[in-house]
Rosetta silent file (secondary structure, phi, psi, omega in degrees, C-alpha in Angstrom):
SEQUENCE: XXXXXXXXXXXXXXXXXXXXXXXXXXXXXXXXXXXXXXXXXXXXXXXXXXXXXXXXXXXXXXXXXXXXXXXXXXXXXXXXXXXX
SCORE:     score description
SCORE:     0.000 S_00000001
   1 L     0.000  150.223  176.229   64.424 -133.035  137.082 S_00000001
   2 E  -135.778  157.301  172.374   63.642 -129.361  137.160 S_00000001
   3 E  -119.925  129.356 -179.324   63.745 -126.613  139.727 S_00000001
   4 E   -98.140  138.437  172.854   61.045 -123.970  139.592 S_00000001
   5 E  -122.932  135.917 -177.053   61.593 -120.334  140.457 S_00000001
   6 E  -123.144  150.414  169.291   58.646 -118.001  140.778 S_00000001
   7 E  -119.712  141.517  179.690   58.173 -114.264  140.942 S_00000001
   8 E  -125.911  150.936  174.486   55.160 -112.732  142.589 S_00000001
   9 E  -124.744  149.337 -179.640   53.755 -109.242  142.545 S_00000001
  10 E   -72.895  128.062  177.944   51.569 -107.562  145.089 S_00000001
  11 E  -103.246  -28.399  173.770   47.973 -107.252  143.890 S_00000001
  12 E  -142.910  173.200  179.485   46.548 -105.730  147.071 S_00000001
  13 L   -58.112  -24.164 -177.174   48.170 -104.682  150.350 S_00000001
  14 L  -118.876    3.690 -176.568   47.693 -108.212  151.731 S_00000001
  15 E  -133.023  157.384  176.591   47.732 -110.448  148.624 S_00000001
  16 E  -138.929  169.152 -179.856   50.069 -111.370  145.822 S_00000001
  17 E  -141.959  135.876  175.423   49.947 -113.276  142.565 S_00000001
  18 E   -69.952  135.508  179.266   52.544 -115.389  140.792 S_00000001
  19 E  -131.862   -6.820 -179.430   53.355 -113.921  137.403 S_00000001
  20 E  -144.477  136.943  178.575   56.622 -115.554  136.302 S_00000001
  21 E  -132.259  121.446  176.994   57.884 -119.140  136.418 S_00000001
  22 E  -113.911  127.634  179.716   61.450 -120.075  135.460 S_00000001
  23 E  -109.403  126.309  179.295   62.341 -123.752  135.235 S_00000001
  24 E  -109.077  125.306 -179.837   65.975 -124.803  135.545 S_00000001
  25 E   -77.847  139.205  177.220   66.936 -128.272  134.304 S_00000001
  26 L   -80.847   84.054 -176.990   69.183 -130.353  136.569 S_00000001
  27 H   -66.425  -30.927  177.958   71.940 -130.838  133.986 S_00000001
  28 H   -62.054  -42.186  178.107   74.236 -132.558  136.505 S_00000001
  29 H   -70.110  -40.075  178.082   71.630 -135.305  136.988 S_00000001
  30 H   -58.992  -47.018 -179.972   70.906 -135.479  133.259 S_00000001
  31 H   -67.315  -35.640  176.233   74.589 -135.968  132.463 S_00000001
  32 H   -61.764  -41.197 -178.892   74.938 -138.560  135.267 S_00000001
  33 H   -64.723  -31.578 -179.015   72.056 -140.529  133.756 S_00000001
  34 L   -94.723   12.376  174.417   73.685 -140.670  130.330 S_00000001
  35 L    84.487   18.681  178.872   77.020 -141.814  131.783 S_00000001
  36 L  -124.793   63.726 -175.566   78.870 -138.472  131.750 S_00000001
  37 L   -61.882  140.140  178.846   78.999 -137.472  135.446 S_00000001
  38 L  -111.957   -4.174  178.606   80.239 -133.963  136.139 S_00000001
  39 L  -125.075  155.596  175.969   80.203 -134.269  139.949 S_00000001
  40 L   -61.902  155.033  179.523   81.865 -136.771  142.307 S_00000001
  41 L   -60.588  135.785 -179.354   79.756 -139.781  143.274 S_00000001
  42 L   -77.643  151.885  177.841   77.376 -138.951  146.105 S_00000001
  43 L   -71.070  -31.056  179.076   77.506 -140.797  149.422 S_00000001
  44 L   -94.779  163.584  179.460   73.727 -141.333  149.304 S_00000001
  45 L   -57.334  136.413  179.457   71.803 -143.139  146.525 S_00000001
  46 L   -97.920  155.283  174.187   71.576 -141.044  143.373 S_00000001
  47 L    89.345    3.202  178.664   68.631 -140.696  141.054 S_00000001
  48 L   -77.895  117.864  177.727   65.835 -140.777  143.635 S_00000001
  49 L  -129.938  119.871  177.639   63.082 -138.479  142.442 S_00000001
  50 L   -85.355  117.548 -177.548   59.741 -138.403  144.196 S_00000001
  51 L   -79.919 -178.309 -179.314   57.102 -137.808  141.559 S_00000001
  52 H   -61.743  -21.276  177.149   53.761 -136.121  142.015 S_00000001
  53 H   -64.295  -27.102  179.488   52.366 -139.455  143.204 S_00000001
  54 H   -85.802   -8.841 -177.558   54.424 -139.001  146.378 S_00000001
  55 L  -113.002 -165.855  179.317   53.102 -135.489  146.890 S_00000001
  56 L   -91.326    5.209  177.592   49.639 -133.967  146.942 S_00000001
  57 L    86.976   -1.024  178.813   49.733 -133.347  143.200 S_00000001
  58 L   -97.530  113.386 -175.007   50.120 -129.578  143.503 S_00000001
  59 L   -75.429  -17.498 -177.965   53.347 -128.589  141.718 S_00000001
  60 L  -152.105  160.087  178.739   53.514 -125.081  143.159 S_00000001
  61 L   -62.098  120.713  177.003   51.908 -123.030  145.880 S_00000001
  62 L  -108.887  138.440 -176.271   48.431 -122.106  144.735 S_00000001
  63 L   -60.330  -24.691 -178.905   46.515 -119.434  146.572 S_00000001
  64 L   -77.263  -18.167  179.266   43.470 -121.714  146.791 S_00000001
  65 L  -116.934  -15.900 -179.467   45.389 -124.351  148.778 S_00000001
  66 L   -87.038  134.665  178.865   48.150 -122.332  150.495 S_00000001
  67 L  -104.664  147.728 -177.841   47.373 -120.870  153.895 S_00000001
  68 H   -58.143  -40.607 -178.416   48.985 -117.681  155.215 S_00000001
  69 H   -67.891  -30.477  175.546   50.215 -119.396  158.390 S_00000001
  70 H   -66.546  -40.676  178.399   51.920 -122.091  156.291 S_00000001
  71 H   -62.701  -43.593  179.550   53.724 -119.396  154.339 S_00000001
  72 H   -64.586  -42.233  179.129   54.882 -117.688  157.523 S_00000001
  73 H   -65.127  -42.402  179.224   56.103 -120.982  158.994 S_00000001
  74 H   -63.840  -41.113  179.213   57.946 -121.892  155.787 S_00000001
  75 H   -64.429  -41.630  179.532   59.621 -118.482  155.669 S_00000001
  76 H   -60.778  -46.096  179.581   60.730 -118.797  159.301 S_00000001
  77 H   -64.976  -43.556 -179.095   62.273 -122.229  158.681 S_00000001
  78 H   -62.138  -45.119 -179.942   63.936 -121.098  155.433 S_00000001
  79 H   -65.720  -38.057  177.416   65.493 -118.025  157.030 S_00000001
  80 H   -64.102  -40.750  179.108   66.739 -120.091  159.977 S_00000001
  81 H   -64.661  -36.719  178.826   68.355 -122.590  157.582 S_00000001
  82 H   -68.463  -25.954 -179.678   70.119 -119.785  155.748 S_00000001
  83 H   -80.228  -18.273 -178.374   71.562 -118.503  159.028 S_00000001
  84 L   -74.432    0.000    0.000   73.138 -121.895  159.892 S_00000001
């Protein structure tokens, strides 16, 4: 498993473009898979990873498929979750 982090820069007053992608490997899951767990056993099933077949096949937000209102809604939900 990997986690992607992106950086974007403003290209116009109303648009941006991704210019950096950092991928972080889930070493805790990797070590669990090879029999060397570094975290306590989870209460829920471990190892469930939904592949691109379970998604729409787009690995990251692309400007051609992402809508501005979706971005605003996602930001609102994310900020609310951080406040909890």
